[in-house]
N, C-alpha and C positions, 0 to 999 in steps of 0.2 A: 488560760483564757484564749484570747485571739491576739496574734502578733502580726505586725505589718513590717515588711522589709522593702525598702525603696532602692532603686538603682537608676542609673542613667544620667546622673548629674555630671558636671565637669566644666571645663573652660572652653568658651566658644567666642569667636569674633562677632562683633555687631553685624546683624543681618543674617547670621547663621541660624541653625536649628538644633534642637535637642529633643529627645523623647524620654520622658520619665516613666518608670514602671513601679508599681507597688503591689506586692503579692501578699495575701493574707493566709495565715495558717492557723490551725486549731479546729476544734469541733464546731464548726460553723453550721448553724441550721439555716439561716437566711441572712442576706445582706440587703439593707434597705437604702442606704445612702453611701456614696463614694465621693469624696471631696478632695480637692487640693488647696492647700494654704501656702503662704510664703511669708517669710520674715526677713526684711532687709536690716542691715546694721542700724541701730538706733531708732528703729521703727517698730510699730506694733504688728503682730501677726495679722495678715489679711486673707480673706477668702478669695481664691483665684477662680475656681470653677467647681461646679457641682453637677452630679448626674444621679438621677433617681432610677429605681428599678424599672420604671416605665420607659426609660430612655430620654426623659426630658433633661435638658442641660441649661445651665445659666453661667454667665461669666462676669467677672469684674469688667467695668468699662475699659480699663487700661489694657486688657488683653483680648478684647473682642476682635474677631477677625484674624487674630494671629495664633491663638491657642485653641486646641481642640481636646476635650476630655472624652474618653471612651471607657467602657467597662465590659468585662467579660465575667459574668457571675459564675459560669461553670469553672473557670480558672481562678476565680476569686481574686481577680487582678483589675486594677484601674490604671489607665495610661493618661499621660498628658503630653500631647505633641505640641511643641513650642517652635513657632516659625518667626522669622523677622525679629529676632531677639535684639533688644537694645540695652543700654547701660542700666536703665531703671529696672530691668528684670533680674539684676543681680540680687540674689537672696538665697536663704536656705528654704527649700521646698519640702513641705510635709504633706503626706497623705493622711486621710482620716476616713474611717469607715464606721458605720453604725448598723446594728442588726441584732440577731439573736444567736446565741450559741448554746450547745448542749452541755450540761454539767450533771453527769450521772442521770438520775431520773428527771431532772428539771431542765427547763429552758430559761435562760436568763438573757437580758439585753446586754449588749456590749457597745462600747464607744472607744475605739482604739486609734492610736496615732503611730505613725512611723517615726523612725529616729531622725529623719531629715536628710536631705541630700543637697550639697552645695552646687549652685549654678552661678557661674561667674562669666559675665559678658565683658569682653575687652574691646577697646576702640581700635 
């Protein structure tokens, strides 16, 4: 089907920046949505940012003005630029994509998740 591979996580000091990437592979016909979620220890997974094929974006209030989501449909990749990181941004970050893939003669919808990448912000 469709697999997503994330990269770019790591340890950063408060106030620093990181850029996450998520690349999709497989017989993808089209990608409709590209999203980033995160899950902090002991908390539920939350939506961080979304981008549509039309380029519209939306962000969680907690990251507005600090995070920027961008997508490259040709490269089947979504990015998350994270600036002014603070301790509350520490979490495992997951990318998620939805769209259509080709399976033989058929086209089927997909909804895939990455394996997650750890982002740790230190004081």
